[in-house]
ZAFI-604569 format. One record per residue (C-alpha): residue in one letter; chain; x, y, z. Coordinates in steps of 0.05 Angstrom, whole numbers. Each point is the difference from the previous one (the first is absolute). Example, Ala and Ser with C-alpha at 12.3 -4.5 7.8 and 13.67 -1.06 7.14 Angstrom:
<rs>
['a','A',[246,-90,156]] ['s','A',[27,69,-13]] 
</rs>
This chain:
<rs>
['x','A',[-261,525,523]] ['x','A',[34,60,-32]] ['x','A',[75,-6,1]] ['x','A',[15,75,7]] ['x','A',[-37,8,66]] ['x','A',[20,-67,31]] ['x','A',[55,-5,50]] ['x','A',[24,-71,-17]] ['x','A',[9,-41,-63]] ['x','A',[-4,-76,1]] ['x','A',[54,-23,-47]] ['x','A',[4,-69,-30]] ['x','A',[72,-26,9]] ['x','A',[22,-42,-59]] ['x','A',[47,-45,41]] ['x','A',[-10,-70,24]] ['x','A',[-22,-5,73]] ['x','A',[-26,72,4]] ['x','A',[-70,18,-24]] ['x','A',[-19,73,14]] ['x','A',[26,54,46]] ['x','A',[-24,69,22]] ['x','A',[41,62,-20]] ['x','A',[-12,74,12]] ['x','A',[-34,34,-60]] ['x','A',[32,68,-14]] ['x','A',[-52,46,-30]] ['x','A',[48,33,-50]] ['x','A',[8,-67,-37]] ['x','A',[-74,-1,-18]] ['x','A',[0,-76,2]] ['x','A',[-58,-42,-25]] ['x','A',[-20,-74,4]] ['x','A',[41,-41,-47]] ['x','A',[60,48,1]] ['x','A',[68,-34,-1]] ['x','A',[40,35,56]] ['x','A',[70,-3,29]] ['x','A',[3,-20,73]] ['x','A',[50,-25,51]] ['x','A',[0,-70,29]] ['x','A',[54,-22,49]] ['x','A',[46,56,-20]] ['x','A',[-6,-16,-74]] ['x','A',[-37,42,-50]] ['x','A',[-49,-42,-41]] ['x','A',[-65,13,-37]] ['x','A',[-71,-22,12]] ['x','A',[-72,14,-21]] ['x','A',[-51,40,40]] ['x','A',[-60,-44,11]] ['x','A',[-40,45,47]] ['x','A',[1,61,47]] ['x','A',[-20,10,72]] ['x','A',[-3,53,53]] ['x','A',[9,-52,54]] ['x','A',[49,-57,11]] ['x','A',[-14,-65,36]] ['x','A',[8,-2,76]] ['x','A',[69,-12,24]] ['x','A',[34,40,-55]] ['x','A',[42,61,19]] ['x','A',[-18,53,-51]] ['x','A',[64,38,14]] ['x','A',[43,-58,-21]] ['x','A',[-36,-10,-66]] ['x','A',[45,20,-58]] ['x','A',[-24,47,-56]] ['x','A',[-11,-16,-73]] ['x','A',[65,26,-33]] ['x','A',[-26,15,-70]] ['x','A',[-51,-15,-52]] ['x','A',[25,-40,-60]] ['x','A',[-61,-10,-45]] ['x','A',[-74,-15,1]] ['x','A',[-30,-68,-18]] ['x','A',[-69,-32,-2]] ['x','A',[21,-52,54]] ['x','A',[-43,13,63]] ['x','A',[-30,63,-36]] ['x','A',[-41,-43,-47]] ['x','A',[-40,-53,39]] ['x','A',[-9,-43,-63]] ['x','A',[74,-1,-19]] ['x','A',[18,-15,73]] ['x','A',[-49,-57,8]] ['x','A',[23,-30,-65]] ['x','A',[73,1,21]] ['x','A',[-17,-30,67]] ['x','A',[-38,-54,-37]] ['x','A',[63,-16,-42]] ['x','A',[41,-5,62]] ['x','A',[-51,-45,35]] ['x','A',[-16,-44,-59]] ['x','A',[72,-14,-18]] ['x','A',[23,-5,72]] ['x','A',[50,56,-5]] ['x','A',[14,58,51]] ['x','A',[-38,63,-19]] ['x','A',[58,44,19]] ['x','A',[48,-39,-48]] ['x','A',[-51,6,-56]] ['x','A',[-4,75,9]] ['x','A',[75,6,1]] ['x','A',[5,-38,-66]] ['x','A',[-51,45,-32]] ['x','A',[37,63,18]] ['x','A',[70,-22,-20]] ['x','A',[-4,36,-67]] ['x','A',[-18,65,36]] ['x','A',[40,7,64]] ['x','A',[74,-10,5]] ['x','A',[45,-22,58]] ['x','A',[8,74,21]] ['x','A',[-75,3,14]] ['x','A',[-11,48,-57]] ['x','A',[-33,-4,-67]] ['x','A',[45,-32,-52]] ['x','A',[-19,55,-49]] ['x','A',[-23,72,6]] ['x','A',[-70,17,24]] ['x','A',[-16,38,-63]] ['x','A',[-49,-30,-49]] ['x','A',[24,40,-60]] ['x','A',[70,-29,7]] ['x','A',[-27,-71,-7]] ['x','A',[-47,9,-59]] ['x','A',[55,-21,-48]] ['x','A',[-16,-72,25]] ['x','A',[-68,6,-34]] ['x','A',[-15,-35,-65]] ['x','A',[-39,48,-44]] ['x','A',[-49,-24,-51]] ['x','A',[28,-6,-71]] ['x','A',[-34,-2,-66]] ['x','A',[-33,-69,-8]] ['x','A',[-47,-21,-56]] ['x','A',[-73,-4,19]] ['x','A',[-25,-68,16]] ['x','A',[-74,-18,-6]] ['x','A',[-23,-56,43]] ['x','A',[-32,-59,-37]] ['x','A',[-70,-24,19]] ['x','A',[25,-51,51]] ['x','A',[45,51,34]] ['x','A',[-55,52,2]] ['x','A',[-49,-50,30]] ['x','A',[48,-19,56]] ['x','A',[21,73,15]] ['x','A',[-73,22,1]] ['x','A',[-21,-57,44]] ['x','A',[53,16,52]] ['x','A',[-13,76,-1]] ['x','A',[-75,-9,6]] ['x','A',[9,-40,64]] ['x','A',[46,53,28]] ['x','A',[-54,52,-12]] ['x','A',[-47,-38,46]] ['x','A',[55,-4,54]] ['x','A',[16,-73,-15]] ['x','A',[75,-6,13]] ['x','A',[4,-76,6]] ['x','A',[67,-23,-30]] ['x','A',[-2,-15,-75]] ['x','A',[39,-56,-33]] ['x','A',[10,13,-74]] ['x','A',[18,-65,-35]] ['x','A',[21,15,-71]] ['x','A',[38,-45,-46]] ['x','A',[72,22,-18]] ['x','A',[-6,56,-51]] ['x','A',[-72,18,17]] ['x','A',[18,73,18]] ['x','A',[-6,-1,75]] ['x','A',[48,58,6]] ['x','A',[-45,45,-42]] ['x','A',[-59,-17,47]] ['x','A',[44,18,59]] ['x','A',[19,66,-34]] ['x','A',[-74,16,-10]] ['x','A',[-15,-14,73]] ['x','A',[58,43,22]] ['x','A',[-24,57,-42]] ['x','A',[-68,-5,33]] ['x','A',[29,5,69]] ['x','A',[53,53,-14]] ['x','A',[-55,44,-32]] ['x','A',[-32,3,69]] ['x','A',[65,26,30]] ['x','A',[25,-64,31]] ['x','A',[65,-39,-5]] ['x','A',[11,-70,-30]] ['x','A',[46,-51,30]] ['x','A',[19,-48,-55]] ['x','A',[40,-62,19]] ['x','A',[42,-43,-46]] ['x','A',[40,-62,20]] ['x','A',[68,17,-28]] ['x','A',[45,62,3]] ['x','A',[12,-8,-76]] ['x','A',[-74,13,-13]] ['x','A',[-8,65,39]] ['x','A',[26,49,-50]] ['x','A',[-41,-28,-59]] ['x','A',[-62,-3,44]] ['x','A',[8,71,25]] ['x','A',[11,28,-71]] ['x','A',[-62,-36,-25]] ['x','A',[-47,22,55]] ['x','A',[27,71,3]] ['x','A',[-5,5,-76]] ['x','A',[-71,-25,0]] ['x','A',[-26,43,57]] ['x','A',[41,63,-16]] ['x','A',[24,10,72]] ['x','A',[66,-6,38]] ['x','A',[27,-61,36]] ['x','A',[58,-31,37]] ['x','A',[33,-68,5]] ['x','A',[15,-32,67]] ['x','A',[46,-60,10]] ['x','A',[63,-19,37]] ['x','A',[49,5,-58]] ['x','A',[-5,74,-13]] ['x','A',[51,44,37]] ['x','A',[-15,24,70]] ['x','A',[-7,71,-25]] ['x','A',[-49,-18,-55]] ['x','A',[-39,-45,45]] ['x','A',[-8,56,51]] ['x','A',[-23,48,-55]] ['x','A',[-51,-50,-26]] ['x','A',[-29,-14,70]] ['x','A',[0,74,16]] ['x','A',[-38,19,-64]] ['x','A',[-50,-58,12]] ['x','A',[-13,19,73]] ['x','A',[-9,73,-18]] ['x','A',[-50,-17,-55]] ['x','A',[45,25,-57]] ['x','A',[-4,-68,-34]] ['x','A',[-68,-25,-25]] ['x','A',[28,-69,-16]] ['x','A',[46,-40,45]] ['x','A',[28,-62,-34]] ['x','A',[39,-47,46]] ['x','A',[21,-70,17]] ['x','A',[-26,-36,63]] ['x','A',[28,47,54]] ['x','A',[-39,58,-30]] ['x','A',[-64,-28,29]] ['x','A',[23,15,71]] ['x','A',[14,74,-10]] ['x','A',[-53,43,36]] ['x','A',[-21,48,-57]] ['x','A',[-52,54,14]] ['x','A',[-48,-4,-59]] ['x','A',[-4,-69,-33]] ['x','A',[-64,-11,-39]] ['x','A',[16,-66,-35]] ['x','A',[49,-58,6]] ['x','A',[17,-42,-60]] ['x','A',[38,-66,7]] ['x','A',[27,-20,-69]] ['x','A',[20,-73,-11]] ['x','A',[-30,-15,68]] ['x','A',[19,-73,-3]] ['x','A',[75,15,0]] ['x','A',[41,-30,55]] ['x','A',[43,63,3]] ['x','A',[-56,34,39]] ['x','A',[20,-44,58]] ['x','A',[54,27,46]] ['x','A',[49,-55,15]] ['x','A',[28,31,64]] ['x','A',[-36,25,62]] ['x','A',[-54,24,-3]] ['x','A',[-21,-54,-50]] ['x','A',[-58,41,-28]] ['x','A',[-33,-10,-68]] ['x','A',[-9,68,-32]] ['x','A',[-62,-25,-38]] ['x','A',[-36,-19,63]] ['x','A',[25,61,37]] ['x','A',[-27,44,-57]] ['x','A',[-68,-29,7]] ['x','A',[0,14,76]] ['x','A',[28,70,-11]] ['x','A',[-56,15,-49]] ['x','A',[-51,-26,51]] ['x','A',[30,43,55]] ['x','A',[1,63,-43]] ['x','A',[-69,-17,-31]] ['x','A',[26,5,-71]] ['x','A',[-4,-48,-59]] ['x','A',[54,-52,-16]] ['x','A',[7,-37,-67]] ['x','A',[42,-62,-8]] ['x','A',[19,-23,-70]] ['x','A',[32,-61,-31]] ['x','A',[-4,-49,-58]] ['x','A',[13,-56,51]] ['x','A',[-32,22,66]] ['x','A',[26,-28,65]] ['x','A',[-40,-57,30]] ['x','A',[-14,45,60]] ['x','A',[-31,57,-42]] ['x','A',[-36,-48,-47]] ['x','A',[-32,-36,59]] ['x','A',[-21,67,30]] ['x','A',[-30,20,-66]] ['x','A',[-39,-63,-15]] ['x','A',[-25,-3,71]] ['x','A',[-27,72,-5]] ['x','A',[50,34,46]] ['x','A',[28,39,-59]] ['x','A',[-35,24,-64]] ['x','A',[25,-37,-62]] ['x','A',[10,31,-68]] ['x','A',[23,-45,-58]] ['x','A',[28,14,-69]] ['x','A',[13,-62,-41]] ['x','A',[24,31,-65]] ['x','A',[63,37,-17]] ['x','A',[-6,74,-20]] ['x','A',[26,-17,-70]] ['x','A',[-52,-55,-7]] ['x','A',[54,-50,-15]] ['x','A',[-8,-69,33]] ['x','A',[44,-19,58]] ['x','A',[58,-42,-25]] ['x','A',[-9,-75,10]] ['x','A',[56,-32,37]] ['x','A',[36,-59,-31]] ['x','A',[41,-45,46]] ['x','A',[64,-40,-10]] ['x','A',[31,-49,49]] ['x','A',[65,13,37]] ['x','A',[57,-39,-31]] ['x','A',[59,38,29]] ['x','A',[19,69,23]] ['x','A',[20,26,-69]] ['x','A',[-53,-37,-40]] ['x','A',[-45,36,-49]] ['x','A',[-40,-40,-53]] ['x','A',[26,9,-70]] ['x','A',[-69,20,-25]] ['x','A',[-2,57,52]] ['x','A',[69,24,-22]] ['x','A',[-25,1,-73]] ['x','A',[-63,38,20]] ['x','A',[39,53,38]] ['x','A',[51,6,-57]] ['x','A',[-54,14,-51]] ['x','A',[-33,50,46]] ['x','A',[66,37,11]] ['x','A',[11,4,-76]] ['x','A',[-68,33,-4]] ['x','A',[21,54,48]] ['x','A',[-37,-28,60]] ['x','A',[26,-6,71]] ['x','A',[6,-63,44]] ['x','A',[5,-4,76]] ['x','A',[33,-57,37]] ['x','A',[-18,-4,73]] ['x','A',[38,-33,57]] ['x','A',[-10,22,71]] ['x','A',[72,-16,25]] ['x','A',[55,49,9]] ['x','A',[73,-13,-17]] ['x','A',[33,-49,-48]] ['x','A',[1,-66,37]] ['x','A',[-43,-18,61]] ['x','A',[55,-39,36]] ['x','A',[74,-18,-2]] ['x','A',[20,-72,14]] ['x','A',[71,-25,13]] ['x','A',[21,-51,-53]] ['x','A',[45,-34,51]] ['x','A',[-38,-6,66]] ['x','A',[-70,13,-29]] ['x','A',[-15,54,52]] ['x','A',[-46,59,-18]] ['x','A',[29,67,16]] ['x','A',[-45,32,52]] ['x','A',[-4,66,35]] ['x','A',[32,-4,70]] ['x','A',[-53,48,26]] ['x','A',[-63,-29,-32]] ['x','A',[-25,-70,-16]] ['x','A',[1,9,-75]] ['x','A',[45,-15,-59]] ['x','A',[40,58,-29]] ['x','A',[-22,22,-69]] ['x','A',[53,13,-55]] ['x','A',[-5,68,-34]] ['x','A',[38,2,-65]] ['x','A',[0,76,-4]] ['x','A',[38,8,65]] ['x','A',[36,-66,-7]] ['x','A',[-19,-18,72]] ['x','A',[-43,-46,43]] ['x','A',[-52,40,38]] ['x','A',[-52,-10,55]] ['x','A',[-65,33,-17]] ['x','A',[-20,5,72]] ['x','A',[58,32,36]] ['x','A',[46,23,-57]] ['x','A',[58,-45,19]] ['x','A',[46,-6,-63]] ['x','A',[56,-47,-21]] ['x','A',[47,18,-58]] ['x','A',[44,-62,4]] ['x','A',[-34,-55,-41]] ['x','A',[32,-57,38]] ['x','A',[-28,-48,53]] ['x','A',[17,28,68]] ['x','A',[3,-71,28]] ['x','A',[46,-37,-48]] ['x','A',[21,52,-51]] ['x','A',[-36,-36,-57]] ['x','A',[-29,30,-62]] ['x','A',[-71,22,2]] ['x','A',[-53,-21,-49]] ['x','A',[-54,51,-12]] ['x','A',[-70,-32,-1]] ['x','A',[-71,25,-12]] ['x','A',[-23,58,-42]] ['x','A',[-10,73,18]] ['x','A',[-20,59,-43]] ['x','A',[72,15,-21]] ['x','A',[10,-70,-28]] ['x','A',[-67,3,-36]] ['x','A',[19,67,-29]] ['x','A',[65,-29,-30]] ['x','A',[-39,-60,-27]] ['x','A',[-53,44,-34]] ['x','A',[54,43,-31]] ['x','A',[31,-62,-30]] ['x','A',[-67,-29,-22]] ['x','A',[-19,65,-37]] ['x','A',[64,33,-24]] ['x','A',[-4,68,-33]] ['x','A',[-57,27,42]] ['x','A',[8,49,58]] ['x','A',[-15,-29,69]] ['x','A',[-13,34,67]] ['x','A',[5,-32,70]] ['x','A',[-57,26,43]] ['x','A',[17,-18,71]] ['x','A',[18,32,67]] ['x','A',[76,-10,-11]] ['x','A',[-1,33,-68]] ['x','A',[-47,57,15]] ['x','A',[27,25,66]] ['x','A',[-34,69,1]] ['x','A',[-68,28,-16]] ['x','A',[32,39,-57]] ['x','A',[28,-64,-32]] ['x','A',[-68,-34,10]] ['x','A',[-39,56,-34]] ['x','A',[51,3,-58]] ['x','A',[-7,-76,-10]] ['x','A',[-76,5,-3]] ['x','A',[5,58,-49]] ['x','A',[51,-38,-44]] ['x','A',[-43,-61,-4]] ['x','A',[-63,41,-16]] ['x','A',[40,35,-56]] ['x','A',[20,-68,-28]] ['x','A',[75,13,12]] ['x','A',[6,-73,24]] ['x','A',[-32,-60,-33]] ['x','A',[16,-50,54]] ['x','A',[-16,12,75]] ['x','A',[23,-48,53]] ['x','A',[-33,17,66]] ['x','A',[-18,-19,71]] ['x','A',[-65,16,36]] ['x','A',[16,75,-8]] ['x','A',[-23,-4,-73]] ['x','A',[-68,-29,16]] ['x','A',[-32,59,35]] ['x','A',[-43,49,-38]] ['x','A',[45,14,-61]] ['x','A',[-28,11,-70]] ['x','A',[48,-18,-57]] ['x','A',[-32,12,-69]] ['x','A',[46,-48,-40]] ['x','A',[2,-57,51]] ['x','A',[-32,-61,-32]] ['x','A',[32,-62,32]] ['x','A',[9,-17,74]] ['x','A',[40,-61,20]] ['x','A',[-3,-20,73]] ['x','A',[54,-45,27]] ['x','A',[-16,-42,62]] ['x','A',[-71,29,-3]] ['x','A',[-27,-44,57]] ['x','A',[61,-6,44]] ['x','A',[-38,33,58]] ['x','A',[-43,-63,6]] ['x','A',[59,-36,29]] ['x','A',[3,47,60]] ['x','A',[-29,-15,68]] ['x','A',[-51,55,-3]] ['x','A',[-75,-1,7]] ['x','A',[-5,56,-51]] ['x','A',[47,-32,-51]] ['x','A',[-53,-14,-53]] ['x','A',[-30,70,7]] ['x','A',[70,33,-7]] ['x','A',[15,-44,-59]] ['x','A',[-64,16,-36]] ['x','A',[10,74,11]] ['x','A',[73,2,-23]] ['x','A',[-13,-39,-64]] ['x','A',[-62,41,-17]] ['x','A',[35,67,14]] ['x','A',[61,-18,-42]] ['x','A',[-44,-28,-56]] ['x','A',[-41,64,2]] ['x','A',[59,40,-27]] ['x','A',[-10,-32,-70]] ['x','A',[-44,28,-53]] ['x','A',[-25,61,38]] ['x','A',[-4,42,-64]] ['x','A',[-9,-19,-73]] ['x','A',[35,-69,2]] ['x','A',[-31,-66,21]] ['x','A',[40,-25,60]] ['x','A',[31,-67,6]] ['x','A',[22,-32,66]] ['x','A',[41,-61,13]] ['x','A',[8,-27,70]] ['x','A',[49,-54,25]] ['x','A',[-31,-46,50]] ['x','A',[31,-45,52]] ['x','A',[-69,-22,29]] ['x','A',[-43,-9,-63]] ['x','A',[-54,-40,37]] ['x','A',[-15,54,53]] ['x','A',[-72,26,-2]] ['x','A',[26,71,-10]] ['x','A',[13,-15,-74]] ['x','A',[-74,-16,-11]] ['x','A',[-12,75,10]] ['x','A',[65,36,-18]] ['x','A',[-1,-22,-74]] ['x','A',[-63,40,-16]] ['x','A',[4,53,54]] ['x','A',[-57,-26,42]] ['x','A',[14,38,65]] ['x','A',[-70,-9,29]] ['x','A',[2,-76,-12]] ['x','A',[68,-6,31]] ['x','A',[-19,42,61]] ['x','A',[-63,-41,11]] ['x','A',[40,-64,3]] ['x','A',[56,31,40]] ['x','A',[-48,28,53]] ['x','A',[-35,-67,6]] ['x','A',[66,-31,21]] ['x','A',[15,57,48]] ['x','A',[-67,-7,32]] ['x','A',[6,-75,6]] ['x','A',[67,6,36]] ['x','A',[-20,60,42]] ['x','A',[51,46,-30]] ['x','A',[-3,76,-15]] ['x','A',[-42,35,-22]] ['x','A',[-49,-43,39]] ['x','A',[43,4,62]] ['x','A',[52,46,28]] ['x','A',[73,-14,13]] ['x','A',[57,28,41]] ['x','A',[71,-25,-6]] ['x','A',[42,10,62]] ['x','A',[72,11,-26]] ['x','A',[54,-19,49]] ['x','A',[72,16,-16]] ['x','A',[65,-5,42]] ['x','A',[75,-3,-7]] ['x','A',[4,-67,39]] ['x','A',[-34,-58,-35]] ['x','A',[-12,-42,62]] ['x','A',[-29,57,40]] ['x','A',[-44,22,-58]] ['x','A',[-28,-70,-7]] ['x','A',[-13,-5,76]] ['x','A',[-33,68,2]] ['x','A',[-43,-18,-61]] ['x','A',[-21,-66,33]] ['x','A',[-18,37,65]] ['x','A',[-41,50,-40]] ['x','A',[-37,-55,-34]] ['x','A',[-14,-37,65]] ['x','A',[-26,64,30]] ['x','A',[-44,15,-59]] ['x','A',[-28,-70,-1]] ['x','A',[-18,5,74]] ['x','A',[-32,68,-11]] ['x','A',[-43,-25,-57]] ['x','A',[-22,-61,41]] ['x','A',[-15,39,63]] ['x','A',[-44,49,-39]] ['x','A',[-38,-55,-36]] ['x','A',[22,25,-69]] ['x','A',[-13,-67,-33]] ['x','A',[-1,31,-70]] ['x','A',[68,33,11]] ['x','A',[60,-41,-24]] ['x','A',[73,15,20]] ['x','A',[52,-36,-43]] ['x','A',[64,-21,34]] ['x','A',[64,40,-14]] ['x','A',[26,-9,-71]] ['x','A',[60,24,-37]] ['x','A',[-19,46,-57]] ['x','A',[31,-12,-69]] ['x','A',[55,50,21]] ['x','A',[15,-28,69]] ['x','A',[58,48,11]] ['x','A',[8,72,-23]] ['x','A',[57,47,20]] ['x','A',[24,-47,52]] ['x','A',[-67,-6,34]] ['x','A',[-34,-68,6]] ['x','A',[-74,1,-13]] ['x','A',[-62,-39,22]] ['x','A',[-73,14,-18]] ['x','A',[-62,-18,39]] ['x','A',[-64,6,-40]] ['x','A',[-66,16,32]] ['x','A',[-64,-11,-41]] ['x','A',[-66,24,29]] ['x','A',[-71,20,-21]] ['x','A',[-19,70,-23]] ['x','A',[-22,19,70]] ['x','A',[21,67,28]] ['x','A',[-5,-25,74]] ['x','A',[44,-60,-13]] ['x','A',[50,43,-39]] ['x','A',[2,52,56]] ['x','A',[15,-54,53]] ['x','A',[54,-32,-42]] ['x','A',[34,67,-12]] ['x','A',[-4,17,73]] ['x','A',[34,-65,17]] ['x','A',[54,10,-53]] ['x','A',[16,69,27]] ['x','A',[13,-31,68]] ['x','A',[50,-52,-25]] ['x','A',[63,0,42]] ['x','A',[62,35,-27]] ['x','A',[66,-34,-5]] ['x','A',[69,31,-12]] ['x','A',[25,-14,-71]] ['x','A',[-68,-20,-26]] ['x','A',[-49,43,-38]] ['x','A',[-74,-17,-9]] ['x','A',[-41,34,-55]] ['x','A',[-70,-13,-26]] ['x','A',[-19,-8,-72]] ['x','A',[-75,12,-2]] ['x','A',[-34,-26,-62]] ['x','A',[64,-29,-31]] ['x','A',[3,-10,-75]] ['x','A',[60,-48,2]] ['x','A',[26,-54,46]] ['x','A',[70,28,7]] 
</rs>
């Protein structure tokens, strides 16, 4: 119904316990569906979104007492665009999260606490947020790249928008294929939503795509200032940006004119949101594309087991490139056994030393922050732990403090709180490895590439530029260094504790381990040099090493999926983790047990014999920020009716003061 001629507007109230209310619709405001408007609720001015209009109100309502809409804030596709609305409702339903809370999260960058736009409603004043195409050298796709791009576009021309998984080995030039596909879509007047897993990758990805397609674009992520974020969203929503590069939250924004979604490094765990709603941006991107009837392309050198299974079973199209763009072979991976935290074989030290003298770079990888992983009292033997979380404090040499990586609790006094004894610093973190590498190879410049050293996007970009320009010969990095970077002079990669993930209680441990080793190894030899990779192993007899050494992803995934199918684990089944947390340990345990008993009865009464409910277990981090935690895992077949009944039951779980219950749908870790 036309908003201008309608007497009432049905406004979605973005508050718990209230869904939608009728308000008078003043003609002079010229409101439309999807408009964010200011209203009054219980003598407080708030904002909501118009979902519909009506000339009549339900029986029993007094039209004279209905309050008017106070003002129009901005327009949005929510409720105005049926596809975007159905998509967002799917997200809320699938991830068991209130629709109103989801909408409120999405509009946080746009509307302030005063119910007004955070920035001005003038597009010209926000165009400085746009990244404009610079001069980039022409790139001609090689035959393999042309074949893949042509295959994808030809299917689009027939209206086949089934998701595409692009599996290309590291260095095969997937980003150039993405750029070609983006150019094809933008040429037709549409926008591209391009997702990357890490904030540090956004600027480089945007410059590359914008440079290749010759159009403007914006970056969207949580670390840019509120003002810049508003400008970026405003430009994107008003079609001023052809390319929108963002991290996982960008997939939720309701843009008007998306014609393609790209998910780069689709396997990456950073696409999973680790707080409610626990969505996976990769899966959400696939569903968004389906709702909007636009193509989606997922790319990785080490695809997730979920996407690979979808591809080999025919649910997705599969495109494969097995050769690097430079035609160089993938580096073979040599292994050496763990013989101590600081151990490096003498032959490896000699190899790196000679390489450094030849002007080549070497990367040492260790995915642990800080200097020492724990501090132990030399008198009473107690490990110093965080009083708020069930974890040991990590010593950081740069700040000369013990720090909790989960709540930020910090201790400056390096004495045992119990007996006053001296603390011994044990274990190895990136800071200790950095000091060791500097002593192993004196006279060469070294850079620490980790979150504690590169605290801003500007520092991150400068570090990448400095490595690319060969200003540093030694790089010591965490997982940040493994994602999508091209370093011309990098020849050697040394991976400490390469298979430590295999020691975790995690059904996906082998998959994550294979992905991490392969991605880090893929930084070596991407240009003229033959790469060399050396991996330290704690579990040398694990089957993963039969495939990692020669980069046999398909062989690994075949064996991995056979185990998953045998034990009825994802991607052959679905999983929901019920996360229960409370400030009182005993009450939390009791509530978790009651939930488990209720779930078990529900499953039995409904005859769900192929649904398993695991008893409450403590996750690896049993306490975070003074909240005790218990998880109940539900594993069930891929059956929409069963899933719907389980979710309905979970939504009806009783509430208890001091205890929160959240639902991690399709978890990727057991914490």
